C-alpha positions in Angstrom: -10.4 -49.6 -10.9 -13.7 -51.5 -9.6 -14.9 -55.3 -9.7 -18.0 -56.8 -9.4 -18.3 -58.3 -5.8 -18.9 -62.1 -5.1 -22.0 -63.7 -4.8 -23.3 -64.1 -1.2 -22.1 -68.1 -0.5 -19.1 -67.6 -2.4 -17.3 -64.6 -0.2 -14.1 -65.1 0.5 -13.9 -68.8 0.1 -10.9 -68.7 -1.5 -9.4 -67.6 1.9 -7.3 -70.6 2.9 -8.0 -72.8 5.9 -4.5 -73.8 6.2 -1.9 -71.2 6.7 0.8 -73.3 5.2 -1.4 -74.0 2.2 -1.0 -70.5 1.7 1.0 -69.6 -1.4 1.6 -65.8 0.3 2.9 -67.5 3.5 5.2 -69.8 1.7 6.4 -66.8 -0.8 7.8 -64.6 2.6 9.6 -68.0 4.3 10.9 -68.3 0.7 11.9 -65.0 -0.1 14.0 -64.5 2.9 15.8 -68.0 2.7 19.9 -68.0 1.9 19.1 -70.0 -1.1 17.7 -66.9 -3.1 20.1 -64.6 -2.0 17.9 -61.9 -0.7 19.9 -59.8 2.2 16.9 -58.4 3.8 17.4 -55.3 6.5 14.4 -56.6 8.1 14.1 -60.3 7.7 11.4 -62.3 9.9 12.1 -63.0 13.7 10.8 -65.7 15.9 7.8 -64.4 18.1 8.2 -65.1 22.3 5.9 -66.8 23.7 4.1 -64.5 26.4 1.0 -62.6 27.5 1.6 -59.1 26.6 2.9 -60.7 23.3 -0.4 -62.5 22.6 -2.5 -59.1 23.4 -0.4 -57.3 20.7 -1.4 -60.2 18.5 -4.8 -59.6 19.5 -4.9 -56.0 18.7 -3.5 -56.5 15.2 -6.2 -58.6 14.4 -8.9 -56.9 14.9 -7.7 -54.5 12.5 -9.0 -55.4 9.3 -6.2 -55.7 6.0 -8.7 -53.6 4.2 -9.8 -50.1 5.0 -13.4 -50.4 5.7 -16.5 -47.6 5.1 -20.1 -47.2 6.0 -22.3 -44.9 4.2 -26.3 -44.5 4.9 -29.0 -44.6 1.6 -32.8 -43.3 2.7 -35.4 -42.8 0.2 -37.8 -40.0 0.2 -40.9 -40.3 -1.5 -43.8 -38.2 -2.8 -44.2 -35.3 -0.6 -42.0 -36.4 2.3 -40.2 -33.8 3.7 -40.1 -35.4 7.8 -36.7 -37.6 9.1 -39.9 -39.8 10.3 -41.9 -40.2 7.1 -38.4 -40.7 5.4 -36.9 -43.4 7.2 -40.3 -45.7 8.0 -40.5 -46.5 4.2 -40.2 -50.1 3.4 -39.4 -49.4 -0.4 -39.4 -47.4 -2.8 -40.0 -46.5 -6.3 -38.8 -49.3 -9.2 -36.0 -47.0 -10.2 -35.1 -46.7 -6.7 -34.8 -50.9 -6.7 -32.9 -51.0 -10.0 -30.1 -48.5 -8.2 -30.1 -50.3 -4.9 -29.2 -53.2 -6.6 -26.6 -52.1 -8.6 -24.9 -49.6 -5.7 -23.8 -53.1 -4.1 -24.6 -56.7 -3.6 -27.9 -57.7 -1.5 -26.1 -59.9 1.3 -28.3 -62.2 3.8 -27.0 -60.7 6.7 -27.1 -64.1 8.4 -24.9 -65.6 6.2 -22.4 -62.8 7.2 -18.9 -63.7 9.2 -17.9 -60.6 10.8 -15.0 -61.3 10.8 -14.7 -61.5 6.6 -17.5 -59.2 6.2 -17.2 -55.5 7.6 -21.4 -55.2 8.1 -20.7 -51.5 10.6 -22.8 -52.9 13.1 -25.3 -54.6 11.5 -26.9 -56.9 13.7 -27.0 -60.6 12.0 -29.6 -61.8 14.6 -32.6 -60.0 12.5 -33.2 -57.4 14.5 -31.5 -54.9 11.6 -33.6 -57.2 8.9 -32.3 -60.5 7.2 -30.6 -58.1 3.9 -27.9 -55.3 4.0 -26.4 -53.8 0.9 -22.4 -54.4 0.1 -19.5 -54.1 -1.8 -15.7 -54.7 -2.2 -12.9 -54.3 -4.1 -9.5 -55.3 -3.5 -8.5 -53.1 -0.8 -12.4 -51.9 0.6 -15.5 -53.1 1.9 -18.6 -50.6 2.2 -21.5 -51.6 4.0 -24.4 -49.5 3.1 -26.7 -48.7 5.7 -29.9 -49.1 3.5 -33.0 -47.6 5.8 -35.8 -49.4 3.4 -33.9 -52.9 4.0 -34.1 -52.1 7.6 -37.4 -53.2 10.0 -39.9 -50.2 10.0 -41.3 -51.3 13.2 -45.2 -50.5 14.5 -43.6 -50.2 18.5 -40.7 -47.8 17.0 -42.2 -45.0 15.0 -39.5 -42.6 15.4 -37.7 -45.8 13.6 -34.8 -45.4 16.7 -33.5 -48.8 14.7 -32.4 -47.0 11.4 -31.6 -43.7 13.0 -29.3 -45.8 15.3 -26.9 -46.7 12.1 -27.4 -44.0 9.3 -27.4 -40.8 11.6 -24.3 -41.8 12.8 -22.5 -42.5 9.2 -20.4 -39.2 8.0 -22.3 -39.9 4.4 -25.6 -40.2 3.4 -26.6 -41.5 -0.1 -30.5 -39.4 -0.7 -32.7 -40.9 -3.4 -34.9 -38.0 -3.3 -38.3 -38.8 -5.4 -40.4 -36.4 -3.4 -39.9 -34.0 -6.8 -39.1 -30.8 -3.9 -35.9 -29.5 -2.9 -34.5 -31.7 -0.2 -33.0 -29.6 3.0 -29.5 -30.8 4.5 -29.8 -32.4 7.2 -33.2 -33.8 7.6 -32.2 -36.7 8.9 -30.2 -35.3 12.2 -27.2 -36.6 13.5 -24.0 -35.1 15.1 -21.5 -36.8 12.3 -23.7 -36.1 9.2 -21.2 -34.2 7.0 -21.7 -35.1 3.2 -25.2 -35.4 1.3 -24.7 -37.2 -1.9 -28.6 -36.1 -3.2 -29.8 -37.8 -6.2 -32.8 -35.9 -7.8 -34.6 -38.6 -10.8 -35.5 -37.0 -13.9 -37.1 -37.9 -17.1 -36.0 -40.2 -20.1 -33.6 -42.0 -17.3 -31.4 -39.4 -16.6 -30.5 -38.3 -12.9 -29.4 -34.9 -11.3 -26.5 -35.6 -8.9 -25.1 -33.5 -6.4 -23.1 -32.5 -3.4 -24.8 -31.0 0.2 -21.3 -30.4 2.6 -21.2 -29.5 5.9 -18.8 -26.2 6.1 -15.0 -27.5 6.2 -15.4 -29.9 3.5 -15.9 -28.0 0.3 -12.2 -27.5 -0.2 -11.6 -31.7 0.2 -14.5 -32.7 -2.8 -16.1 -31.7 -5.8 -19.3 -30.3 -5.5 -19.6 -29.8 -9.3 -23.4 -31.6 -9.9 -23.6 -33.9 -13.0 -26.5 -36.1 -15.1 -26.2 -39.1 -15.3 -28.4 -42.2 -16.8 -29.4 -44.8 -14.8 -26.8 -47.4 -15.7 -23.9 -45.2 -14.7 -26.0 -43.6 -11.3 -24.6 -46.5 -8.8 -21.5 -46.4 -9.6 -20.8 -42.3 -9.3 -23.3 -42.1 -6.3 -21.1 -44.9 -4.6 -17.9 -43.2 -6.1 -18.5 -40.0 -4.5 -20.1 -41.3 -1.1 -16.3 -43.1 -0.7 -14.5 -39.9 -1.8 -16.8 -38.0 1.3 -16.3 -40.2 3.3 -12.8 -40.4 2.8 -12.8 -36.7 3.4 -14.8 -36.5 6.2 -12.1 -39.1 7.7 -9.4 -36.8 6.3 -10.7 -33.6 8.1 -11.6 -35.7 11.4 -7.8 -36.7 11.8 -6.3 -33.2 11.1 -6.8 -32.3 15.0 -5.2 -34.9 16.5 -2.4 -36.6 13.6 -1.0 -35.5 10.0 -1.4 -38.9 8.7 -5.3 -40.1 7.9 -5.2 -43.2 9.9 -6.4 -46.1 7.6 -6.4 -49.5 8.9 -3.4 -50.2 6.7 -1.5 -47.8 8.5 -2.9 -48.5 11.5 -1.3 -52.4 10.5 2.0 -51.2 10.0 2.6 -49.7 13.4 1.4 -52.6 15.2 3.8 -54.8 13.5 6.3 -52.7 14.0 5.5 -52.4 17.3 5.6 -56.1 17.7 8.7 -55.7 16.0 10.2 -53.3 18.1 9.0 -55.3 21.6 10.4 -58.3 20.3 13.9 -57.1 19.7 13.8 -55.2 23.1 13.1 -58.8 25.0 16.2 -60.2 22.6 18.3 -57.4 23.4 17.8 -58.2 27.5 18.7 -61.8 27.2 21.6 -60.8 25.6 22.8 -58.0 27.9 21.5 -59.8 31.1 24.1 -62.1 32.8 23.5 -65.3 33.1 22.7 -66.1 37.3 23.5 -70.0 36.7 26.0 -71.7 38.5 29.2 -72.6 36.4 29.9 -76.0 35.6 33.1 -76.9 37.3 35.4 -78.8 34.8 36.6 -81.9 36.8 39.2 -82.8 33.9 41.9 -80.2 35.6 42.0 -82.9 38.5 42.9 -85.8 36.2 
């Protein structure tokens, strides 16, 4: 189900720069041609050239063709129990570092084109550090807001620069190496719905469980797990993704009956553009022409 993401230097290098050399584009044209004998109920339509249509296309371009998730990651050191102490960490144990490397791909932020790589609000100029943890498959991109990868500034002891991102994430992975119980909501945030808590044990084994806000227990599997260091990143990532999806579903239940995924958003916008084009075409066909008819002078010959 999951695949290893490409290296930082090769992200999206296979994306054609010329749409006419894109096999998918060529197939689309051939599929609807009469030579293949395909009779589609919705063949491609020529879009009119207008400012309103350009705005509609720009809205479509702003909806990425993949689902996006942002998830926080924090390291809790020995004896740490306060938000400030936890967010101030700039590194963790060797087991934590190995976990982080396998959780996703460590990217250079300056090399990430925001139009192709989902960064979840991370700045590429250096304000949020130089590195980021990123994971993707064919239909999903995930950015991890890792506190230890963000700069800890002496002028900002409360680490508000880190909390700006992690405090607004629905899900946070807590690597609890403090040898004491982690209290849910230690890192305060309005959208702190789920925490995936990892407690490293001896022998390369980890205790993993979920702490969830009321209202999400019916949507998530909160059963605790014992997992080895090797499989810990995969389990934590899957749990975090499912928890983030459940949070989005819960929020959408108050406004709609469907989870507003990017795929659904793009489909709705494409249908809107098609209906808009059809309406313009219908108006042109029903509006009587105001042009003066040309008189047939051959009648007088």
